FIDREN-886137 format. One line per 4 residues: their letters; for each residue z negated, x negated, y of N, C-alpha, C, O. Coordinates in steps of 0.02 Angstrom, whole numbers. Layout:
BEGIN
a = Z X Y Z X Y Z X Y Z X Y; ... .
This chain:
BEGIN
mkit = -241 957 2109 -204 989 2060 -184 943 2006 -167 885 2019; -185 969 1939 -168 933 1888 -126 975 1838 -145 1033 1827; -70 949 1806 -31 990 1755 -48 949 1693 -49 887 1693; -62 987 1639 -72 963 1577 -59 1014 1526 -54 1073 1542 .
nstk = -55 992 1460 -42 1037 1409 -104 1086 1399 -162 1066 1404; -87 1146 1385 -144 1194 1364 -168 1176 1295 -136 1141 1256; -229 1202 1283 -257 1188 1218 -281 1254 1189 -288 1304 1223; -293 1251 1122 -315 1314 1086 -369 1347 1120 -370 1408 1122 .
adip = -416 1311 1149 -476 1338 1181 -452 1376 1248 -491 1413 1278; -387 1366 1270 -360 1407 1331 -331 1472 1307 -313 1512 1350; -325 1485 1248 -290 1551 1226 -322 1612 1251 -284 1658 1269; -389 1622 1255 -415 1678 1289 -399 1688 1358 -385 1744 1380 .
eifr = -400 1630 1396 -384 1629 1470 -308 1642 1478 -292 1681 1523; -263 1616 1440 -194 1624 1441 -174 1700 1440 -136 1727 1480; -208 1731 1385 -197 1804 1379 -229 1848 1428 -204 1904 1439; -284 1827 1460 -307 1856 1514 -261 1856 1578 -254 1903 1616 .
lyae = -232 1797 1583 -187 1788 1638 -120 1829 1629 -90 1853 1677; -101 1834 1565 -44 1874 1547 -56 1948 1561 -12 1982 1587; -118 1976 1545 -140 2044 1560 -138 2055 1635 -113 2106 1658; -165 2009 1674 -169 2010 1745 -97 2013 1776 -84 2048 1825 .
aaah = -54 1976 1747 17 1975 1772 51 2041 1757 85 2070 1800; 41 2065 1696 69 2135 1681 38 2188 1726 74 2233 1746; -29 2187 1744 -55 2235 1785 -26 2224 1858 -19 2272 1896; -12 2166 1875 18 2151 1942 87 2183 1941 102 2222 1987 .
qakv = 129 2170 1893 194 2189 1888 197 2265 1893 242 2291 1925; 150 2301 1861 151 2376 1863 131 2396 1937 161 2443 1964; 85 2364 1966 56 2383 2028 115 2379 2078 126 2427 2114; 152 2326 2080 208 2318 2128 271 2353 2110 321 2346 2145 .
gatv = 271 2393 2056 324 2435 2039 386 2398 2006 443 2418 2016; 370 2343 1968 421 2306 1932 452 2353 1881 420 2393 1848; 521 2344 1878 557 2385 1831 537 2370 1760 542 2415 1719; 515 2312 1743 497 2290 1681 424 2256 1684 410 2211 1724 .
vwpt = 384 2281 1641 314 2250 1635 307 2212 1571 333 2234 1520; 272 2156 1571 263 2115 1517 228 2156 1457 181 2194 1471; 248 2150 1400 213 2178 1342 153 2131 1321 144 2077 1349; 114 2155 1272 66 2105 1243 100 2058 1203 135 2079 1157 .
ferq = 97 1991 1215 130 1940 1178 88 1925 1113 28 1936 1106; 129 1899 1067 100 1885 1000 57 1821 1006 82 1771 1032; -2 1821 984 -49 1764 985 -24 1704 957 -36 1649 981; 15 1715 902 45 1661 861 101 1618 904 105 1557 900 .
lvat = 141 1657 944 186 1631 988 152 1577 1033 178 1521 1041; 95 1596 1061 60 1547 1109 31 1488 1068 37 1429 1087; 2 1504 1015 -29 1452 966 23 1406 947 9 1346 950; 85 1423 927 135 1384 910 160 1339 972 171 1279 963 .
eise = 169 1369 1030 181 1334 1089 131 1277 1102 152 1220 1117; 66 1292 1096 18 1248 1108 20 1186 1055 12 1128 1072; 32 1207 990 33 1153 943 93 1105 952 89 1045 938; 151 1136 979 208 1097 994 209 1064 1061 257 1031 1080 .
krqw = 155 1073 1099 151 1048 1167 195 1068 1217 219 1030 1259; 209 1136 1211 259 1171 1257 228 1221 1298 264 1253 1337; 161 1231 1295 118 1275 1337 88 1232 1386 61 1180 1369; 89 1253 1455 67 1208 1508 19 1247 1550 22 1308 1555 .
kmmi = -28 1206 1583 -71 1237 1631 -77 1191 1695 -72 1129 1693; -88 1227 1748 -103 1196 1813 -175 1206 1829 -199 1261 1838; -208 1149 1832 -282 1153 1846 -297 1136 1918 -271 1090 1948; -340 1178 1943 -366 1160 2019 -442 1161 2008 -473 1210 1987 .
eeei = -469 1102 2023 -536 1086 2005 -547 1101 1929 -517 1068 1887; -589 1148 1912 -604 1162 1831 -575 1223 1813 -591 1248 1759; -532 1254 1853 -505 1323 1841 -428 1319 1820 -392 1277 1847; -405 1357 1777 -334 1361 1764 -309 1410 1820 -328 1468 1827 .
acvw = -266 1380 1857 -231 1419 1913 -168 1449 1890 -151 1502 1917; -131 1424 1843 -69 1448 1826 -52 1419 1755 -70 1362 1738; -15 1464 1712 8 1444 1649 88 1458 1639 116 1506 1667; 119 1417 1600 191 1437 1583 207 1405 1516 166 1367 1490 .
aitf = 259 1419 1488 283 1386 1434 353 1365 1443 389 1389 1486; 374 1312 1394 446 1290 1398 474 1292 1328 437 1299 1279; 534 1286 1324 574 1276 1265 634 1237 1272 659 1233 1328; 659 1208 1226 718 1165 1235 782 1199 1214 837 1172 1222 .
edeq = 775 1257 1187 831 1302 1164 817 1374 1184 760 1397 1184; 870 1408 1202 862 1480 1215 923 1518 1211 948 1551 1256; 948 1509 1143 1017 1535 1129 1025 1606 1140 1077 1627 1166; 977 1648 1122 991 1724 1126 997 1742 1200 1038 1785 1215 .
iwee = 961 1712 1247 963 1725 1315 1024 1695 1349 1063 1727 1384; 1029 1627 1336 1082 1588 1371 1149 1582 1337 1196 1555 1366; 1155 1608 1277 1211 1616 1236 1251 1545 1240 1221 1494 1223; 1310 1541 1257 1354 1483 1253 1326 1426 1298 1335 1367 1284 .
rnad = 1288 1449 1358 1259 1396 1394 1200 1356 1364 1179 1303 1388; 1176 1385 1310 1121 1352 1273 1142 1284 1251 1098 1242 1241; 1210 1266 1242 1232 1198 1225 1218 1146 1269 1215 1087 1250; 1206 1168 1337 1188 1119 1389 1121 1093 1380 1075 1130 1362 .
paiy = 1111 1027 1393 1045 994 1391 997 1018 1448 1000 999 1507; 950 1065 1422 908 1097 1474 832 1108 1446 818 1104 1386; 791 1122 1492 729 1152 1479 722 1219 1503 746 1231 1558; 691 1267 1470 687 1333 1487 616 1356 1501 573 1351 1456 .
ihri = 601 1381 1559 529 1396 1580 525 1473 1563 571 1512 1576; 467 1491 1534 452 1559 1517 379 1577 1537 335 1534 1543; 367 1642 1549 303 1671 1560 255 1635 1614 196 1622 1601; 280 1621 1665 237 1597 1722 185 1651 1744 201 1705 1768 .
atnp = 123 1633 1735 64 1682 1753 18 1647 1793 -8 1595 1774; 7 1675 1853 -40 1645 1901 -116 1681 1899 -124 1742 1897; -160 1641 1900 -231 1667 1905 -234 1710 1975 -216 1682 2026; -253 1770 1975 -255 1808 2035 -298 1767 2090 -282 1772 2149 .
dfrg = -344 1734 2074 -385 1697 2124 -344 1640 2160 -366 1611 2210; -286 1627 2131 -250 1573 2161 -176 1596 2184 -134 1556 2203; -165 1662 2179 -106 1692 2201 -82 1679 2272 -122 1677 2319; -19 1670 2282 7 1657 2355 14 1583 2368 29 1566 2426 .
qnfv = 4 1537 2322 -1 1468 2336 68 1433 2315 73 1372 2310; 118 1474 2303 184 1448 2292 186 1400 2228 217 1347 2231; 153 1420 2170 152 1377 2116 216 1365 2087 225 1310 2059; 265 1413 2090 335 1407 2066 368 1340 2092 400 1303 2055 .
triv = 356 1326 2159 386 1263 2183 355 1201 2153 389 1152 2140; 290 1202 2143 252 1149 2106 277 1139 2036 284 1083 2011; 291 1195 2003 315 1197 1931 386 1171 1934 404 1132 1890; 425 1187 1979 497 1163 1983 497 1087 1989 534 1052 1955 .
dwak = 448 1062 2039 446 990 2044 425 956 1984 452 903 1967; 380 981 1952 352 948 1885 412 957 1835 428 909 1800; 446 1015 1831 501 1025 1773 557 978 1787 589 957 1739; 574 958 1852 632 915 1861 612 851 1831 648 826 1788 .
vyaq = 557 822 1849 534 755 1819 531 756 1745 553 710 1710; 501 814 1719 488 817 1644 558 823 1610 568 791 1558; 609 864 1638 674 870 1608 710 806 1608 735 786 1555; 713 771 1663 746 706 1676 718 657 1624 756 618 1593 .
srgk = 649 658 1614 623 605 1572 647 617 1500 649 570 1461; 667 679 1482 686 695 1413 768 699 1413 795 725 1364; 803 676 1460 876 672 1462 906 742 1472 963 753 1451; 875 786 1500 901 853 1514 938 858 1581 923 821 1628 .
eyvr = 984 902 1585 1023 909 1646 1008 966 1684 1028 968 1742; 972 1018 1657 959 1076 1690 884 1099 1680 851 1082 1631; 861 1137 1728 796 1179 1724 815 1247 1737 842 1266 1789; 800 1286 1683 821 1360 1688 757 1408 1674 707 1390 1642 .
ldti = 768 1466 1701 722 1524 1685 759 1584 1692 815 1585 1717; 727 1639 1668 757 1701 1668 702 1756 1687 642 1741 1686; 724 1816 1704 682 1872 1715 720 1932 1696 781 1933 1701; 687 1983 1674 717 2043 1653 716 2095 1711 665 2107 1743 .
genl = 778 2125 1721 785 2177 1775 801 2144 1839 791 2085 1849; 827 2188 1883 847 2160 1952 791 2168 1997 790 2213 2040; 742 2126 1989 687 2120 2038 705 2077 2090 704 2016 2084; 724 2109 2147 750 2075 2206 693 2028 2236 711 1971 2252 .
pliq = 633 2044 2243 585 2002 2266 572 1942 2226 558 1890 2256; 575 1945 2162 571 1888 2115 633 1845 2119 628 1783 2118; 693 1875 2124 752 1839 2128 753 1791 2190 769 1732 2188; 729 1830 2252 721 1787 2309 668 1732 2303 675 1678 2332 .
hytk = 616 1746 2267 560 1693 2257 587 1633 2220 573 1576 2239; 624 1645 2169 651 1591 2127 706 1555 2167 711 1494 2162; 748 1589 2207 796 1554 2240 764 1509 2294 785 1452 2307; 715 1535 2323 678 1497 2372 649 1437 2344 644 1386 2379 .
agfn = 629 1439 2284 600 1379 2248 652 1332 2224 635 1280 2195; 712 1346 2235 770 1294 2220 817 1315 2164 866 1280 2152; 804 1371 2131 847 1393 2081 911 1425 2105 908 1461 2155; 969 1415 2074 1028 1451 2091 1028 1515 2046 1023 1511 1985 .
flgm = 1034 1572 2078 1039 1636 2041 1110 1643 2014 1159 1644 2052; 1113 1649 1946 1181 1650 1916 1206 1722 1905 1264 1731 1886; 1163 1774 1917 1186 1844 1912 1144 1873 1854 1101 1843 1822; 1165 1938 1846 1136 1986 1795 1182 1988 1733 1243 1995 1738 .
fqmk = 1150 1981 1676 1188 1981 1611 1156 2026 1568 1095 2036 1570; 1200 2058 1523 1183 2102 1468 1173 2057 1411 1220 2020 1395; 1113 2057 1377 1107 2015 1319 1136 2052 1255 1133 2112 1245; 1166 2004 1212 1201 2038 1156 1152 2043 1097 1162 2086 1054 .
ntdg = 1102 2004 1095 1057 2009 1036 985 2000 1061 972 1948 1093; 938 2045 1050 867 2037 1068 825 2034 1013 764 2033 1023; 850 2033 949 813 2027 891 763 1975 896 781 1920 916; 696 1984 880 651 1929 875 622 1912 944 572 1876 946 .
lpah = 650 1934 1002 622 1915 1068 564 1965 1084 560 2019 1054; 521 1946 1130 471 1992 1150 502 2057 1179 556 2059 1208; 463 2109 1168 491 2177 1180 521 2193 1250 564 2236 1255; 499 2160 1305 525 2171 1369 599 2154 1373 634 2181 1416 .
yesg = 625 2111 1331 694 2092 1334 745 2148 1317 805 2142 1329; 716 2204 1287 750 2260 1267 762 2311 1323 795 2363 1315; 732 2291 1381 730 2341 1440 784 2333 1493 778 2358 1549; 837 2298 1475 891 2294 1529 923 2223 1532 917 2180 1488 .
eval = 956 2217 1586 993 2157 1600 941 2102 1611 881 2114 1624; 968 2042 1606 930 1978 1616 957 1945 1678 1017 1942 1687; 912 1920 1722 931 1879 1776 924 1807 1757 871 1785 1734; 977 1772 1766 977 1695 1747 973 1652 1815 1001 1667 1867 .
feik = 937 1600 1805 926 1546 1860 930 1479 1828 911 1468 1771; 957 1433 1869 959 1360 1846 953 1317 1912 965 1335 1970; 932 1253 1889 939 1201 1938 975 1147 1900 956 1130 1844; 1026 1121 1928 1070 1065 1903 1035 1002 1925 1029 992 1985 .
l = 1014 963 1883 980 897 1901 1028 840 1917 1006 784 1933 .
């Protein structure tokens, strides 16, 4: 297993994994299903070295993005030094291998190397299996929150409350 930055050549596979994730969300009855994300969003993340991939042999097993600010979602907590993980999407051929735990291990080292004190993520809707999955991976579930401003965020953020999670380093 190797974790490295995604490249522009990975964009088609990233979007295939996003589509697979959305189909899986719909299949398991998630209250919120991912929309089609903007290609420019991913291209920007790649150019800023904030889009990541986990490789197993020669295949992309999982992708995710990070950011260093997330003011609309985290509001006043955004002032804390943190990295924020977004859009974890697993290749269906590798599902069930607990990649979130591996991402958490990587994120802790990455965050500390950049002077951050928290690793955070969010999900939309009260998805109890996902909440349990993230807490099992080491995140503290902070609760459900109504966002004040979703302007400019991907469309699924307009669908309800956001579940917030963090790990204090």
